[in-house]
C-alpha positions in Angstrom: -32.1 13.7 -33.0 -29.9 16.4 -33.2 -26.3 16.8 -31.9 -27.5 18.3 -28.7 -30.3 16.0 -28.0 -27.4 13.3 -28.1 -24.9 15.2 -25.7 -27.7 15.7 -23.4 -29.0 11.8 -23.3 -24.9 10.5 -23.0 -24.1 13.0 -20.4 -22.2 15.3 -22.3 -22.2 19.1 -23.2 -24.6 19.8 -26.2 -22.3 21.7 -29.0 -22.5 25.1 -29.4 -25.9 26.6 -31.4 -25.5 28.1 -35.0 -25.0 31.2 -35.6 -28.5 33.2 -35.3 -29.9 30.3 -33.3 -31.2 33.2 -30.5 -33.3 34.2 -33.4 -34.4 30.7 -35.0 -38.3 29.6 -34.9 -37.3 27.1 -32.4 -36.1 29.4 -29.9 -38.5 32.1 -30.3 -41.8 29.5 -30.0 -39.9 28.4 -26.6 -40.2 31.7 -25.7 -43.4 32.0 -26.2 -43.9 28.8 -24.5 -42.2 29.6 -21.7 -44.2 32.9 -21.1 -46.6 30.9 -19.5 -47.6 28.1 -16.5 -48.0 25.2 -16.4 -46.0 24.5 -19.5 -48.0 21.4 -21.7 -46.2 18.3 -22.0 -43.2 18.3 -24.9 -40.8 15.9 -26.1 -38.0 15.3 -24.2 -35.9 16.6 -26.9 -37.1 19.9 -26.3 -36.1 20.7 -22.5 -33.0 21.9 -23.2 -33.9 24.8 -25.8 -37.0 25.5 -23.3 -34.5 25.7 -19.9 -32.4 28.5 -22.5 -35.3 30.5 -23.1 -36.1 30.4 -19.8 -33.1 31.3 -17.7 -32.3 33.8 -20.9 -36.0 35.9 -20.0 -35.6 35.1 -16.4 -38.6 32.6 -15.6 -37.3 30.9 -12.4 -40.6 29.4 -11.7 -40.6 27.6 -15.1 -36.8 26.7 -14.6 -38.6 24.9 -11.8 -41.0 23.3 -13.3 -38.2 22.0 -15.8 -35.9 20.6 -13.4 -38.7 18.5 -11.7 -39.1 16.6 -14.8 -35.6 16.8 -16.3 -35.5 13.8 -18.7 -31.6 13.6 -19.1 -28.9 13.0 -16.7 -26.9 15.7 -17.0 -28.3 19.4 -16.3 -24.9 21.7 -17.6 -25.7 25.6 -17.4 -23.1 26.5 -19.4 -23.5 23.9 -22.5 -27.1 24.6 -22.6 -27.4 28.5 -22.3 -24.4 28.3 -25.0 -22.0 31.1 -24.1 -20.2 32.3 -20.6 -21.6 35.9 -21.7 -24.8 35.1 -21.7 -24.6 33.6 -17.8 -22.4 36.8 -16.9 -24.5 39.8 -18.9 -27.7 38.5 -17.8 -29.6 39.0 -14.2 -28.7 35.1 -14.0 -29.0 34.9 -9.6 -32.4 34.6 -9.6 -32.6 31.8 -11.7 -29.7 29.9 -10.5 -30.9 29.2 -7.4 -34.4 28.8 -8.5 -33.0 25.8 -10.0 -30.9 24.7 -7.0 -34.3 24.8 -5.3 -36.0 22.5 -7.5 -33.3 19.9 -6.9 -33.5 20.3 -2.7 -37.0 19.8 -3.6 -36.2 17.0 -5.6 -34.4 15.4 -3.2 -36.6 15.7 -0.4 -39.2 14.4 -2.2 -37.4 11.4 -2.6 -36.3 11.0 0.7 -39.8 11.4 2.1 -41.3 8.9 -0.4 -38.0 7.0 0.1 -38.7 3.4 -2.3 -41.8 4.8 -4.2 -40.0 5.4 -7.9 -42.7 8.0 -8.8 -40.7 10.8 -9.8 -39.9 12.1 -13.2 -36.7 13.7 -13.0 -33.8 11.6 -14.3 -31.1 14.3 -13.0 -27.8 12.8 -11.4 -25.3 15.8 -12.4 -26.3 19.3 -12.0 -23.0 21.4 -13.7 -22.3 25.1 -12.8 -19.2 25.3 -13.6 -18.0 28.4 -15.6 -19.4 31.2 -13.7 -16.8 33.9 -13.8 -16.1 37.3 -11.1 -16.4 40.3 -13.9 -17.5 43.6 -12.1 -16.6 45.5 -15.1 -19.5 43.4 -17.4 -21.7 41.3 -14.9 -25.1 42.2 -14.4 -25.9 43.6 -11.1 -28.1 40.5 -10.5 -25.6 37.7 -11.8 -24.6 35.1 -9.9 -20.9 35.4 -8.7 -19.2 32.0 -7.9 -18.7 33.5 -4.0 -22.1 33.7 -3.7 -23.4 30.4 -6.2 -20.7 28.6 -3.8 -22.6 29.9 -0.8 -25.7 28.9 -2.1 -24.8 25.2 -3.7 -23.1 24.6 0.0 -26.4 26.2 2.0 -28.2 23.3 -0.3 -26.1 20.3 0.4 -26.1 20.9 4.2 -30.1 20.9 4.0 -30.4 18.1 2.4 -28.1 16.5 4.4 -30.2 17.8 7.6 -33.1 16.8 6.4 -31.9 13.2 5.5 -30.4 13.1 9.2 -33.7 13.9 10.8 -35.8 11.9 8.5 -33.6 8.8 9.6 -34.1 9.8 13.2 -37.7 10.2 12.8 -38.5 6.5 11.1 -36.1 4.9 13.9 -37.7 5.9 16.4 -41.1 4.5 14.8 -39.6 1.0 13.4 -42.0 1.8 10.7 -41.7 1.8 7.1 -39.1 -0.8 6.9 -38.8 -0.7 3.0 -38.0 3.3 3.1 -35.3 2.8 5.6 -33.6 0.4 3.6 -33.8 2.1 0.4 -31.0 3.5 -1.5 -31.7 7.4 -1.8 -31.1 8.9 -5.4 -27.4 10.9 -5.1 -27.0 14.1 -7.2 -23.8 15.5 -8.0 -22.8 19.3 -8.4 -20.2 20.0 -10.3 -19.0 23.3 -9.1 -15.9 26.0 -9.1 -15.7 27.2 -5.4 -14.5 30.3 -4.0 -14.3 30.5 -0.2 -13.0 33.1 1.8 -12.9 33.8 5.8 -17.0 34.5 5.6 -18.2 31.5 3.7 -15.5 28.8 5.3 -17.5 27.4 7.5 -20.7 26.6 5.7 -18.6 25.2 2.7 -17.0 23.0 5.5 -19.9 21.7 6.7 -21.1 20.7 3.0 -18.5 18.8 2.4 -18.3 17.2 5.7 -21.8 15.8 4.2 -19.6 13.5 1.5 -20.5 10.8 0.3 -23.6 10.3 2.5 -25.7 12.6 1.5 -27.9 12.8 -1.8 -26.4 16.0 -2.8 -22.7 15.6 -3.4 -20.8 18.9 -4.2 -17.8 18.2 -6.8 -15.1 20.4 -7.0 -13.8 21.3 -10.5 -11.5 24.6 -9.5 -10.8 25.5 -5.6 -10.2 29.4 -4.8 -9.3 30.0 -1.8 -8.5 33.8 0.0 -7.5 35.5 2.7 -7.7 32.1 5.2 -5.8 30.7 7.4 -3.5 27.5 6.9 -5.4 25.2 9.0 -8.7 26.2 6.8 -6.9 25.6 3.8 -5.5 22.9 4.5 -9.0 21.4 6.1 -10.9 22.0 2.9 -8.6 20.8 0.6 -8.5 17.5 2.6 -12.5 17.6 2.4 -12.7 17.8 -1.3 -13.4 15.1 -3.8 -9.7 14.8 -5.5 -11.5 13.7 -8.7 -12.3 16.5 -11.5 -10.2 19.0 -9.2 -8.1 20.9 -12.4 -7.2 24.2 -10.6 -6.0 25.1 -6.6 -5.9 28.5 -6.8 -4.4 29.8 -3.2 -3.9 33.9 -3.1 -3.8 36.7 -0.4 -3.2 33.7 2.2 -0.4 35.2 3.7 1.3 31.7 3.9 5.1 32.0 3.0 7.3 29.2 2.1 6.8 27.9 5.4 2.7 27.5 5.0 3.4 26.5 1.0 5.2 23.5 2.1 2.9 22.6 4.5 0.1 23.0 1.8 1.5 21.5 -1.0 1.7 18.0 0.4 -2.4 17.5 0.2 -2.3 18.8 -3.7 -0.8 15.4 -5.3 -4.0 13.5 -4.4 -5.6 15.9 -7.2 -3.9 13.8 -10.1 -6.0 16.3 -13.1 -4.3 19.2 -11.4 -3.4 21.0 -14.2 -3.5 24.6 -13.2 -1.9 25.8 -9.7 -2.0 29.4 -9.2 -0.2 30.9 -5.9 0.3 34.8 -6.7 0.6 36.8 -3.2 1.8 34.5 -0.8 4.5 36.2 0.6 7.7 34.1 -0.3 10.6 36.4 -0.5 13.8 34.2 -0.8 16.4 36.7 -2.0 18.2 36.4 1.1 19.2 32.4 1.7 18.7 31.2 5.3 19.0 27.8 6.5 15.3 27.4 6.5 14.6 29.0 3.2 16.8 26.3 1.5 14.8 23.8 3.2 11.5 25.4 2.2 12.4 25.3 -1.2 13.5 22.4 -1.8 10.5 20.9 -0.4 8.5 22.9 -2.6 10.2 21.7 -5.4 9.7 18.6 -4.4 6.0 18.6 -4.5 5.5 20.5 -7.6 7.7 17.9 -9.0 4.7 15.7 -7.9 1.6 16.9 -9.6 2.2 15.1 -13.0 -0.9 17.1 -15.0 0.7 20.7 -14.0 1.1 23.0 -17.0 0.0 26.3 -15.4 1.9 28.2 -12.7 1.6 31.0 -11.2 4.2 32.5 -8.4 3.4 36.2 -8.9 4.5 38.8 -6.5 7.2 36.5 -4.2 10.5 37.3 -4.4 12.3 34.5 -5.9 15.8 36.2 -7.0 18.0 33.8 -8.2 15.9 30.6 -7.1 13.8 29.7 -10.3 15.7 27.0 -11.1 15.5 25.2 -7.8 11.9 25.8 -7.6 11.1 24.0 -11.1 14.2 21.5 -11.3 11.5 18.5 -10.3 9.1 19.2 -12.7 8.7 16.2 -15.3 6.9 17.6 -17.8 6.9 21.1 -19.4 4.4 24.2 -17.9 2.1 26.1 -20.5 1.3 28.7 -18.9 4.0 30.6 -16.5 2.9 33.4 -14.1 6.1 35.6 -12.5 5.2 39.1 -12.3 6.7 41.5 -9.8 8.9 38.3 -9.3 12.5 40.1 -9.0 13.9 37.8 -11.2 18.0 38.3 -12.1 19.9 37.4 -15.2 20.5 33.8 -14.4 16.7 33.1 -14.1 15.8 34.0 -17.0 19.2 32.1 -18.3 17.5 28.9 -16.6 14.2 29.4 -18.4 15.8 30.0 -21.8 17.7 26.8 -21.9 15.2 24.9 -20.0 12.3 22.3 -21.4 9.2 24.7 -20.5 10.5 27.1 -23.0 9.9 25.8 -26.3 6.4 24.9 -24.5 5.0 27.8 -23.3 2.0 29.2 -24.6 1.4 32.1 -22.0 4.1 34.4 -20.3 3.5 37.0 -17.7 7.4 39.0 -16.9 5.6 42.2 -15.8 7.0 44.2 -13.0 10.4 43.3 -14.3 13.0 46.8 -14.7 13.8 45.6 -18.6 15.1 49.0 -19.2 18.9 47.5 -18.3 20.7 44.2 -17.7 17.4 42.3 -18.1 16.6 43.2 -21.7 18.8 40.9 -23.4 18.0 38.2 -21.0 14.3 38.7 -22.4 15.5 38.6 -25.8 16.9 35.2 -25.7 13.9 34.0 -24.0 11.3 35.4 -25.8 13.5 33.9 -28.9 13.4 30.8 -27.0 9.5 30.6 -26.9 8.8 32.1 -30.0 7.5 29.0 -31.3 4.7 28.6 -29.3 3.8 31.1 -27.2 0.6 33.1 -27.5 0.2 35.7 -24.4 3.1 37.9 -23.8 2.4 40.6 -20.2 5.5 42.9 -19.8 3.1 45.4 -17.8 5.2 48.3 -15.8 8.8 47.3 -16.7 9.7 50.7 -17.2 10.3 50.3 -21.1 10.6 53.5 -23.1 11.0 54.1 -26.7 14.9 53.6 -26.6 13.8 49.8 -26.1 11.6 49.3 -28.7 13.9 48.5 -31.5 15.5 45.4 -29.2 11.9 44.2 -27.9 10.6 44.2 -31.6 13.3 41.9 -32.9 12.5 39.2 -30.7 8.1 39.9 -30.9 8.6 39.6 -34.3 9.9 36.1 -34.6 6.9 35.4 -31.8 4.3 34.5 -34.9 1.9 32.9 -32.9 1.5 35.6 -31.0 -2.6 36.2 -29.5 -2.1 39.2 -27.6 0.8 41.4 -26.0 0.0 43.6 -22.9 2.4 46.6 -22.6 0.2 48.9 -19.8 2.4 50.8 -17.5 5.2 51.4 -19.8 6.6 54.6 -21.0 6.1 54.8 -24.9 5.5 58.4 -26.5 2.9 58.2 -29.6 5.6 57.9 -32.0 7.1 54.7 -30.4 3.7 53.2 -30.5 3.1 54.0 -34.1 6.0 51.9 -34.2 5.1 48.9 -32.7 1.9 49.3 -34.0 3.7 49.1 -37.7 6.1 46.5 -36.9 3.2 43.8 -34.9 0.7 44.3 -37.4 2.8 41.6 -39.3 2.1 38.7 -36.9 -1.3 37.2 -38.2 -2.7 35.8 -35.4 -2.4 39.1 -32.8 -5.9 39.9 -31.8 -5.3 42.2 -28.4 -2.8 44.8 -27.7 -3.2 46.8 -24.0 -0.8 49.9 -25.2 0.4 52.4 -22.4 -0.9 55.8 -22.1 1.4 58.0 -24.0 3.5 59.9 -21.8 2.7 63.2 -24.3 -0.8 62.5 -23.2 0.1 63.8 -19.5 0.3 67.5 -19.0 4.0 68.6 -19.0 6.2 69.3 -16.4 5.2 66.3 -14.2 7.3 63.4 -12.1 6.7 61.0 -14.3 6.9 59.0 -11.0 3.8 60.4 -9.8 1.1 60.6 -13.0 -2.5 60.6 -11.4 -5.6 60.4 -13.4 -6.7 63.7 -13.0 -3.3 65.1 -15.2 -4.5 62.8 -18.0 -4.9 64.9 -21.1 -8.3 62.6 -22.6 -8.2 64.7 -25.8 -5.2 63.7 -26.3 -4.9 60.1 -25.3 -8.5 60.4 -27.7 -6.5 61.7 -30.7 -4.1 58.9 -30.5 -6.5 55.8 -30.5 -7.8 57.5 -33.2 -5.2 57.5 -35.2 -4.3 54.1 -34.2 -7.3 52.8 -35.1 -7.1 54.8 -38.5 -3.7 52.9 -39.2 -5.0 49.5 -38.0 -7.5 50.2 -40.9 -5.3 51.3 -43.6 -2.9 48.0 -42.6 -6.2 45.6 -43.2 -5.7 45.1 -39.5 -9.2 46.3 -37.7 -9.2 42.5 -36.3 -7.0 44.0 -33.8 -8.2 45.6 -30.4 -5.6 48.3 -29.4 -6.5 49.5 -25.7 -5.4 51.9 -22.9 -7.7 49.8 -20.7 -6.0 46.9 -18.9 -9.4 46.1 -17.6 -11.8 46.2 -20.8 -11.4 42.3 -22.1 -12.2 39.5 -20.3 -9.0 38.0 -18.6 -7.5 35.4 -20.0 -8.3 31.6 -18.7 -5.6 29.0 -19.3 -7.8 26.7 -20.0 -9.2 28.8 -23.1 -5.9 28.5 -24.7 
């Protein structure tokens, strides 16, 4: 039995296939088999590769057949298919829907034949975590997190409704005593949930079914966007706390007062490692008695999240208050996003001296003006984080060629740096060449998102109003080619230098 089969039997994710697995004789044979229905009787250990072939070849009916006789307790999409890119780039929506439908059909059959254990399906956990929204790369028929959330919620509601109808029918007829008392089979769906005002109702209904429904929704990552305060609180209270590792609340206009009411509901998520609160309409630049109390409450509730390692407060106006917000944390953060937070030198001084600095793997300080008084505090902070820092974003920070020498002194100490974001600054082509020459020595560097050089725009323009049509694309193409030649000459063709801030997969804390 292979490692992959053993993992499935234990309910674990199978290891990724070896190089060339897609072209292996086993996989090619599986593709031939799934091209025809019905499938022949096959050993249990072949089910994962048959599932993979059916998924990648877009065979939803075959997937339903496989689920109906799934011989393992766990079916993990990402674990079986092997790579998140395949989930993203293949027309997966119909296939995922077919698997959900097959699970619903199995549970309906179980409910209707209560007391008769004739099903050959041993499934207990359906894991569909890992779906990612990526408009630049996802196939048109891919399943987004939002549409996946709706499909799963509808499935849970349908099974719960069917269970209630059968119970009423049996109660009226007083027949099938063993069926009325039989314990139904439960299937847990592990999923990342994304909800907004449109999908709130169906998700709330699904979560209310809770442990009474044979199909139970278990959340790993919860994202709510453009919801009212009451809606967010209601959903958070309805989530099963086990397994929740991230809460992402953005564009909800909560303000400091709203956050003070939401955060107390997070402390029951004992495994919460990531809290993302960008665009929450928090502005504490001018202290008031209410904001002081709000900051104290925010700090107190953050301090209760003992597993917290990632915090995103992007676009909150925190000037001078970073110390007060982070003061109750008992463990150091590994990822901190403070883009467009109007930080002051005092905030940088606190962060540099805190126990967070030497633990930070990711730091986003985009949107701050490092052209004047903040440059030296930034240098000090980078020196303190240099031993651990993997990813640094300094986009739209008003940096010019005149700041490069000072910045590069600090960057060259960040020996573990893997990616550097500098898009939206004002460097010349000469400045970019200097940046490349002095950073190729960083052994782990793999990605640099550089700004379009100022000399690649038509002359005589106001730099504050540079438009896309004013870009000299021929000039930019020449610069890109020259940077590529420089990388090759230094033997660092492994580094991607790009001026497209959206041309690469978004960095995720759990992939650090």
